[in-house]
C-alpha positions in Angstrom: 6.0 -19.4 35.5 5.9 -20.3 32.0 2.6 -19.9 30.5 1.8 -21.9 27.3 -1.1 -21.3 25.2 -2.8 -24.1 23.8 -3.2 -23.8 20.0 -6.6 -24.3 18.5 -6.6 -27.5 16.2 -5.9 -26.7 12.9 -5.9 -29.5 10.2 -2.9 -29.5 7.8 -3.3 -29.9 4.0 -0.9 -31.5 1.9 1.0 -29.1 -0.4 -0.1 -31.0 -3.3 -4.0 -30.5 -2.7 -5.5 -28.6 -5.5 -7.3 -25.6 -4.3 -8.8 -22.9 -6.2 -7.4 -19.6 -5.0 -9.7 -16.7 -5.7 -10.3 -14.7 -2.7 -13.8 -12.9 -3.0 -15.0 -10.3 -0.7 -18.4 -8.4 -0.6 -19.1 -7.0 3.0 -20.5 -4.1 5.0 -19.6 -3.4 8.2 -20.6 -0.2 10.5 -18.9 1.1 13.5 -21.1 3.8 15.3 -19.3 6.4 17.5 -20.2 9.7 19.0 -18.4 11.7 16.2 -20.2 9.7 13.4 -20.3 6.2 12.2 -17.6 4.5 10.0 -18.9 2.2 7.2 -16.7 -0.4 5.5 -18.6 -1.1 2.2 -16.2 -3.3 -0.3 -16.6 -5.6 -3.1 -13.7 -7.1 -4.8 -11.8 -10.3 -6.0 -8.3 -11.1 -5.5 -6.4 -13.7 -7.5 -3.2 -15.5 -6.7 -0.4 -13.1 -6.1 0.1 -10.0 -4.2 -2.9 -7.5 -4.1 -1.9 -4.2 -2.4 -4.4 -2.6 0.0 -3.3 0.9 0.0 -5.0 3.9 2.0 -4.5 6.5 4.7 -4.8 5.8 8.3 -8.5 5.2 9.2 -9.5 4.2 5.8 -10.6 0.6 7.0 -7.7 -1.5 5.8 -7.1 -3.4 9.1 -10.9 -3.6 9.7 -11.1 -5.2 6.3 -8.4 -8.0 7.0 -9.9 -8.7 10.4 -13.2 -9.6 8.7 -11.6 -11.7 6.1 -9.6 -13.5 9.0 -12.9 -14.0 11.0 -11.7 -11.7 13.8 -14.5 -9.3 13.3 -17.9 -10.3 12.1 -19.4 -8.2 9.1 -22.8 -6.8 9.3 -23.7 -8.6 5.9 -22.2 -10.0 3.0 -19.7 -12.7 1.8 -16.5 -13.8 2.2 -15.1 -16.9 0.0 -11.9 -18.6 -1.0 -12.1 -20.8 -4.1 -15.8 -20.7 -3.9 -16.1 -22.1 -0.3 -17.8 -19.7 1.9 -16.2 -18.6 5.2 -19.1 -15.9 6.0 -22.4 -15.5 4.2 -25.0 -13.5 5.9 -27.7 -14.9 3.8 -27.1 -18.6 4.6 -26.0 -17.4 8.2 -22.8 -19.0 8.0 -19.7 -17.7 9.8 -16.9 -20.0 10.1 -14.4 -19.7 13.1 -11.2 -17.9 12.4 -9.1 -21.0 13.3 -10.9 -23.0 10.8 -10.6 -20.7 7.7 -6.9 -21.4 7.3 -6.1 -17.9 6.6 -2.4 -16.9 7.3 -2.4 -13.3 9.2 0.8 -11.4 10.1 0.3 -8.1 11.9 3.0 -5.3 12.2 3.7 -6.2 15.9 4.0 -10.0 14.7 2.7 -11.4 18.1 5.3 -14.0 18.5 5.3 -16.1 21.7 8.5 -14.7 23.5 8.8 -17.7 25.5 8.8 -20.2 22.5 11.9 -20.8 20.3 11.6 -20.0 16.7 10.8 -23.6 15.8 8.3 -23.8 18.5 6.8 -20.5 17.2 6.6 -21.9 13.8 5.0 -25.3 14.7 2.2 -23.4 16.5 -1.1 -24.5 15.1 0.3 -27.9 13.7 -1.1 -29.9 16.8 -3.1 -32.1 14.4 0.3 -33.7 13.4 2.5 -35.9 15.2 5.6 -34.6 16.4 7.9 -35.9 13.5 5.5 -34.3 10.9 5.4 -31.0 12.9 9.2 -31.0 12.9 9.6 -31.8 9.4 7.2 -29.1 8.1 8.5 -26.5 10.6 12.0 -27.0 9.4 11.3 -27.0 5.6 9.5 -23.8 6.3 12.6 -22.5 8.2 14.8 -23.5 5.6 12.6 -21.8 2.9 13.0 -18.5 4.8 16.6 -19.0 5.3 16.3 -19.0 9.4 16.9 -22.8 10.0 20.1 -21.8 12.0 18.0 -19.9 14.3 15.5 -22.6 15.1 16.7 -22.8 18.9 16.6 -19.0 19.6 13.8 -17.1 21.2 12.5 -13.9 19.6 14.6 -11.6 21.9 17.6 -13.2 20.8 17.3 -12.5 17.0 16.8 -9.3 14.7 14.1 -7.6 13.5 14.1 -9.1 10.1 14.7 -12.4 11.3 11.6 -12.0 13.7 9.5 -11.1 10.5 10.7 -14.3 8.7 9.7 -16.4 11.6 6.3 -14.9 11.7 5.8 -15.4 8.0 6.9 -18.9 8.6 4.6 -19.5 11.3 1.6 -18.1 9.1 2.6 -20.2 6.1 3.6 -23.6 7.5 -0.3 -24.4 7.9 -0.5 -24.2 4.0 -3.2 -21.2 4.3 -5.6 -20.6 1.6 -5.0 -16.8 1.6 -2.3 -14.6 3.4 -3.0 -11.3 4.9 -0.2 -9.0 5.7 -0.8 -5.9 7.8 2.3 -3.8 7.5 4.6 -6.6 8.6 7.6 -4.9 7.0 7.0 -1.4 7.8 9.9 -1.2 10.3 12.7 -2.7 8.2 15.0 -1.2 5.8 15.0 -1.6 2.3 17.4 -4.4 1.5 16.0 -6.7 4.4 12.3 -6.0 3.1 13.4 -6.8 -0.5 15.0 -10.2 0.7 11.9 -11.1 2.7 9.6 -10.4 -0.1 11.7 -12.5 -2.6 11.5 -15.3 -0.5 7.7 -14.9 -0.1 7.4 -14.5 -3.8 9.3 -17.9 -4.5 7.0 -19.7 -1.8 4.1 -18.2 -3.5 5.1 -19.5 -6.9 4.6 -22.9 -5.7 1.4 -22.3 -3.7 -0.3 -19.8 -5.7 -2.4 -18.1 -2.9 -4.1 -14.5 -2.6 -1.9 -12.6 -0.5 -3.4 -9.0 0.9 -0.6 -6.6 1.7 -1.6 -3.4 3.5 0.7 -0.6 3.2 0.9 3.1 3.7 3.9 3.3 1.3 3.6 4.3 -2.4 6.9 2.8 -3.2 5.8 -0.6 -1.9 2.7 -0.4 -4.2 4.9 -0.5 -7.4 7.7 -2.8 -5.8 5.1 -5.6 -4.6 1.8 -5.4 -6.1 0.2 -7.2 -9.1 -3.0 -5.2 -8.3 -3.7 -2.3 -5.9 -7.1 -1.6 -4.2 -7.3 1.9 -3.1 -9.2 2.4 0.0 -10.7 5.8 1.5 -13.3 6.2 4.4 -14.2 2.3 3.9 -14.8 2.3 0.4 -12.7 1.3 -2.7 -12.0 4.3 -4.5 -9.8 2.7 -7.4 -8.5 -0.6 -8.3 -6.3 -1.9 -10.9 -2.7 -2.2 -11.9 -0.3 -0.2 -9.9 0.7 1.9 -12.7 -2.8 2.6 -13.8 -4.2 3.7 -10.2 -0.9 5.3 -8.9 0.5 7.2 -12.0 -2.6 8.4 -13.6 -5.3 9.0 -10.7 -8.7 9.9 -12.1 -10.1 11.0 -8.5 -8.8 13.8 -6.1 -8.9 11.3 -3.3 -6.6 8.9 -5.1 -4.3 11.6 -6.2 -3.7 12.5 -2.5 -3.0 9.2 -1.6 -1.0 8.5 -4.4 1.4 11.2 -3.2 0.3 14.2 -5.5 1.0 17.0 -3.0 0.0 19.7 -5.8 -3.7 19.6 -6.8 -5.1 22.4 -8.6 -8.6 23.5 -10.4 -8.0 24.4 -13.8 -9.9 25.5 -16.8 -9.0 24.3 -20.5 -7.9 27.3 -22.4 -6.7 25.6 -25.6 -6.2 22.2 -27.3 -2.8 21.6 -29.2 -3.8 18.4 -31.0 -1.0 18.4 -33.4 1.4 18.1 -30.5 -0.5 16.1 -28.0 -0.7 19.1 -25.4 -3.2 21.5 -24.2 -3.3 24.8 -22.0 -4.8 24.8 -18.8 -5.3 27.9 -16.4 -5.2 27.6 -12.9 -8.0 29.1 -10.9 -5.9 30.7 -8.2 -3.7 33.2 -9.9 -3.1 33.4 -13.5 -0.6 30.5 -14.0 -1.0 28.7 -17.4 0.5 25.1 -17.5 0.7 23.0 -20.6 -0.6 19.6 -20.0 -1.0 16.2 -21.7 -3.9 16.2 -24.0 -7.0 14.6 -22.7 -10.6 14.5 -24.0 -11.8 17.8 -23.0 -13.3 20.8 -24.5 -12.3 24.4 -24.3 -13.7 25.9 -21.1 -14.2 22.5 -19.4 -13.0 22.3 -15.6 -10.4 19.7 -14.7 -8.0 19.0 -11.8 -4.3 18.7 -12.1 -1.9 16.9 -9.9 1.8 17.3 -9.6 4.2 15.6 -7.4 6.5 17.6 -5.4 9.4 15.5 -6.3 8.7 15.7 -10.2 9.3 19.7 -9.8 12.6 21.4 -10.3 13.9 24.6 -8.9 16.2 27.2 -10.6 17.8 30.3 -9.0 18.0 31.9 -12.7 15.6 31.9 -15.3 16.5 28.3 -17.2 16.7 28.4 -21.0 17.1 25.6 -23.6 15.0 23.2 -21.5 12.5 20.5 -23.1 10.2 21.3 -20.1 7.3 23.5 -21.3 6.5 25.2 -18.0 8.8 27.5 -16.1 7.0 29.6 -13.6 8.6 32.5 -11.9 7.7 32.5 -8.3 9.1 33.5 -4.6 9.8 31.0 -1.7 7.5 31.6 1.2 8.8 28.9 3.5 11.0 26.0 3.8 10.1 22.8 6.0 12.7 20.0 6.6 11.3 16.7 6.6 14.2 14.4 7.5 16.6 14.5 4.5 13.9 16.2 2.3 13.2 20.0 2.2 9.7 21.0 1.1 9.8 24.3 -0.4 6.6 26.3 -0.8 6.8 28.7 -3.8 4.3 31.3 -4.6 3.8 31.6 -8.3 1.5 34.5 -9.0 -1.0 33.5 -6.3 -0.9 29.7 -6.8 1.7 28.0 -4.4 3.5 24.9 -5.4 5.3 22.5 -2.8 8.6 21.4 -4.3 10.9 18.7 -2.8 14.7 19.4 -2.8 17.4 17.7 -0.9 19.5 19.3 1.7 22.6 19.6 -0.5 20.3 21.4 -3.1 18.9 23.7 -0.5 22.6 24.6 0.7 24.1 24.9 -3.0 21.2 27.3 -4.0 21.1 29.3 -1.2 17.2 28.7 -0.7 15.1 30.5 1.9 12.1 32.6 2.5 11.7 35.4 0.2 14.3 34.2 -2.4 13.2 34.5 -6.2 13.3 31.0 -8.1 11.7 29.3 -11.2 9.7 26.4 -10.9 10.2 24.0 -13.9 7.2 21.7 -14.4 7.5 19.0 -17.2 4.2 18.6 -19.4 3.9 14.8 -18.6 4.4 15.3 -14.9 0.9 17.0 -15.1 -1.7 14.3 -14.1 -5.4 15.3 -15.1 -8.5 14.4 -13.2 -12.1 14.9 -13.4 -13.8 17.4 -11.0 
C-alpha cells in the first residue's frame, strides 16, 4: 500500500518579492543528562551568502539548525530573518516550522521514496494550482540540471542526483534562509563542487543566508564567506575563513582547524629586524623560530603546527630556507587511509608529521629510524595561553 503524507500548506512567495536577508540568532538551550548538561548559548548575525558552521561532533551544530528551523524550541532568546521574529521568548512568539519558510537539508536527505523527483520537489507547494506547481518545480529541476530525472524515484538515481533533488525541494518554496547539515559529506569532490556551483548561482539571484554545517576544514575555505566555530555549544571564533582557520588565537580553534601539534612555549628572544622570535618548547629543550608577535621575552604562548606542513628528511638537510631543522627519532607510524602519521621524538617533544605512503616506502621510515623534522617559520601559528 502506498502511503502519502499530506504536506502542510506553505504559501509561495514570488521570486521578485523584496525581502531583507539578514539572519539574527541569539538563543540559549539546555539539555540535561546524567553525565552533565549541554548548553547551547550563541549570538550571531549571518548575511546573504555562505556562513560555515564548523566544529567537532557534539559541538551543537545540528541543535543550532533545529532551533532556527523551528524543530527545537530554545529556552530563551530571539531568532529573526530580515527583522521578522520567528522566535522571541520575551514576546512569547514561536512561529511553527512550516510557516517560517526556512529550507533545511539533512545529510540523510529524507526524500520520499515513493515519489518521483518532480513530486518530491513539488512537496510543500500545495498552495499553488497544478500548473504553477509544475512550472516552479521544473524551473528548479532545470536550475540544478536534473530535469531529465523528473519521472524517476530516489532509488533510481545516483547519490549526487539525490542531493540535487533535495536542494531543489528545499529551494522551490523560495525560502528566507537555507540550512544545510552536511548534505554533501558522502559525495566525491568533483560532484560536490558542481552542486555547490549551482547553489551559488541560485543564490546570486535570491540572496538568502545559507548556514552550511561541516566537519571538513577544506570545505570552510572552498565554500565560506564567513565561518562560525562552535565548541561545546558556544561560539569560540567567527570571521573570514582565513582569519579563523589560518591564524587561530585559541587552542580549541587550533584543534578544530587541524593543528595536530600544539605546544606550550616561552619566548626566549625577539628578532625585530627580521620579523621573527625564538620560542622554547616546554617539553624538552627544543627551540623554534616563529613569526614575531606582540610579546615580551619570558612570556608564555602556545604554538600550533599542522602535521601536513612539516617535512621529514633521513639525512641532515643543508641549504634550506626553513629556519627550524630538528633531529629526532620515529617512535611509531600510524596509517590512516593514504596518509601515514609519523610520531617523531625530538629531544622530549613529540611531533606528528604526515607523509604519503610513497614517501614512507622511499625513505624506509619505521620505528627507531633517525630523521630530521623541518619546520618553516611561517608554519608556526602562535596563540595566547
